[in-house]
N, C-alpha and C positions, 0 to 999 in steps of 0.2 A: 503495500501498500504506500510506503514513502517511496519507494521509488517512480514510484506512478503519480505522486503529487510532483517530489522533484520536478521530472519528465514536463508535467503541466505545466510546472511556472517556469521552464527556460525555454517551450514553447509558446507562452501568450504573453511575454516580457517584449516591450518593446523600446528601441533605445531612439528618443531623438537627440539627436544631437545638437541642431542650430537649429530648431525652431521652434515657436511659442505652443506646440500641438499640447496637447493632454489629452494622456492615453485613460481611455474610459475605464478601465478596469483596473490599474494600480494606480493612475491619477497622479501621475509621475510627469513632472510639469519644468517647463523652462519659463524664465522671465527675465526681460530686458536689466538693463544695469540701473536705470532709476527704479522701477519695480522692484528690485534686489533691496534697492536702498529703503524704500516704501516698507517692504515687510522687516527689514532686520533695522531698523530706526537710526540707521548707520548716518542720518544726513544733521542729526543734535547729539548733542553732548548726555552721557549718561550718567540720570541722577541717582540710581538705586541698584541695587545686586542685581534685580528681575531684568533691569535694559543693559547694563554689562554684559550678563550671560548670554541675551537674546544677540547681542550684537557680536560678541564672541562669535558664537554658533559661524556664523557668516563666513568664517577662514579655513570651514571644515568644509562648506562644500565642493564636491567632486572627488574628493578623498577618497581612495579603493578602500571597500569593507574587508576586514579582516578579522577573525575571529580570534579575541583578547587582547585585540588592540585597542593600543589608546594614542596613539601619535600620528604625525601627519603621514605617515608612511601606511598606514593602514591602521583605521579603526572599527569597533563592532559597535552595537546601538546605546547599550550602557556605557560603552568609553567614550562616545560622545558627550554625554552628557556628564561623566566622571569628568573628564578631563576639561572641557568649556568653563566648569564649575571651579577649579582648581584655577587654571587660568586666570579668570575674571574678574571672582572673588575670593579667592583663597578657601571655601569652602571645600571640606570634603563630600561627597554623595557616596553612596551606596555603589560597591561593583556590579551588579547583577539586576536587568528588570525587574524581579520577582522581590528583589530586597528594598528594592526602589519602591515598589509599590507598596510593601509593605509597611514603609517611613513615612511615605509623603500622605498629607490629610487629601482625601475624596476632594473630586471636583466634577460636580455635572458637566456631560456635552456643552450645555446652552450657556453653565458659567464659565467656559474656557476663557483665559488671557496669556496672552503674548509671554511666555516662559512658562506656563504650566506644564508639566509630565503630559504625555496621551500613552498609554498603555493597549496593548494587542494583546489576545493570542488567537496563535498564528501557525501555532502547531498541532494542529487539527483536537486541541483537548482543547479544555475551560480553562487554564493557567495562563499567567502571564507570561510572555515570551518572549515579546518586543516592546520596544520603549521607543518613544521621539518629543520631539518638544515643539507644545504651537506656536506659532506664528501671528496668528490673527485669518479674517478672511477664511476660514474653514483649510488653512492651510498649514504642515507641520513637516519640520524637519527632521531627516532619521537615517542612519547607515542601513540600507536595504541589502539586505542578505543572499538574494535570490534573482535569477536572470540576468540578462545583461548589463540590469544596472547597478550592479555590485558595488557602489558606492553612497556617499553621502548625498541626497538628494532632497528635496521636497517636493511633496505627494497630496494629494487631495483627499481630506476627511470622507468626503461625500463619492470620491470614487467605489464601484461596488465590493472590490475587495476590504477596504481600508473600512467601510461601514462597516460591511460583515463581522469584522475581525475586532472590530473597537472595544476593548474594556472597562476603561473608565480613565480618567482627568486625575492626577495630581498635583496638587500645590508644590512645588520648591521652594517659593521665595515668597516672604512673607511681602505684602504690598505697600 
């Protein structure tokens, strides 16, 4: 069964290197420089840890996915949050998506704010197995571990795959 799922994921993933096309299944999206500045708030000086964290995530966009990775040579989903939090705020976070889910205060989907964690059950169980960071306007950044886009990408929460796999939100930083 696991081999079938992996094969399905690899066959149905699309790569959009230089277009503004959104893949409706995965929700992987490319943005213009102006759109990225707006999503990450990089046009203004950060005033709190949440804003520093969100701005720091932009530096990892496009970094290859590597299981257990915690740097720009390769990073995994929880490593992205762990590393950027240390770099931007000096605050360590738990190292796995499941441990993060246990630690962070729950946030309902409609209450998500930029900088909140978004958790997913992507391994065919009801357990948290993936994490990203909400950016606003229904988009989130994460280290995608499957298909042709095995890298840090921005995806749409309303895409079929992520809508189905969404588990909960979590507050990383106080407002």
